[in-house]
C-alpha positions in Angstrom: 41.8 106.4 119.9 40.7 109.5 121.7 42.1 110.2 125.1 38.5 111.1 126.3 37.4 107.5 125.7 36.6 105.3 128.7 37.1 101.6 127.9 37.8 98.3 129.5 41.4 97.5 130.3 41.6 94.6 128.0 40.9 96.9 124.9 44.2 98.7 125.4 47.0 97.9 123.0 50.4 96.6 124.4 52.6 99.5 125.5 49.6 101.9 126.0 49.4 103.9 129.3 46.1 104.7 130.9 44.5 106.0 134.1 42.1 103.9 136.0 38.7 105.6 136.1 36.6 102.8 137.7 37.0 99.3 139.1 33.6 97.5 139.3 32.6 94.2 140.4 32.4 91.9 143.4 33.6 93.9 146.4 36.2 91.4 147.6 38.0 91.5 144.1 37.7 95.3 143.9 39.4 95.5 147.4 42.1 93.1 146.4 42.8 95.0 143.3 43.1 98.2 145.3 45.5 96.5 147.7 47.7 95.6 144.6 47.6 99.3 143.4 44.8 99.0 140.8 42.5 101.7 142.0 40.8 104.8 140.7 43.4 107.5 139.7 46.4 105.2 139.3 48.3 105.0 136.0 49.2 101.7 134.5 50.7 100.3 131.3 49.4 97.3 129.5 52.4 95.0 128.8 50.6 92.1 127.3 47.1 91.3 126.2 45.4 88.3 127.6 43.9 86.5 129.2 45.9 86.6 131.2 46.9 90.2 130.6 50.1 91.7 132.1 50.1 95.2 133.4 52.7 97.5 135.0 51.1 99.4 138.0 52.5 101.0 141.1 56.0 99.8 140.4 55.1 96.1 139.9 54.0 93.8 137.1 50.7 92.2 137.7 49.1 89.3 135.9 45.2 89.6 135.6 43.3 86.5 134.5 40.0 87.0 132.7 37.2 87.2 135.3 33.5 88.0 135.5 34.1 89.0 139.0 35.6 92.5 138.2 36.1 95.0 135.4 38.7 97.7 135.2 37.7 100.8 133.2 40.5 103.1 132.0 41.1 106.4 130.1 44.0 106.1 127.7 46.7 108.8 128.2 48.0 110.9 125.4 51.4 109.6 124.0 54.3 111.9 125.0 
């Protein structure tokens, strides 16, 4: 997968790191995700595919259940 690709969070593979490029959806959900650290520019790691998916972001593990209310778009980071 190219590191220039922008894709929905749920298409990452477990263990992949990515940078959040957009959080779209219902404003209340977007604001709540930002409060939890999931915002444009943050780096996260997909720990488990879902639903629910488990991510590591801002020093915490977060469980995101499938929802039509929001969508997180990420850019995969090159492996070190």
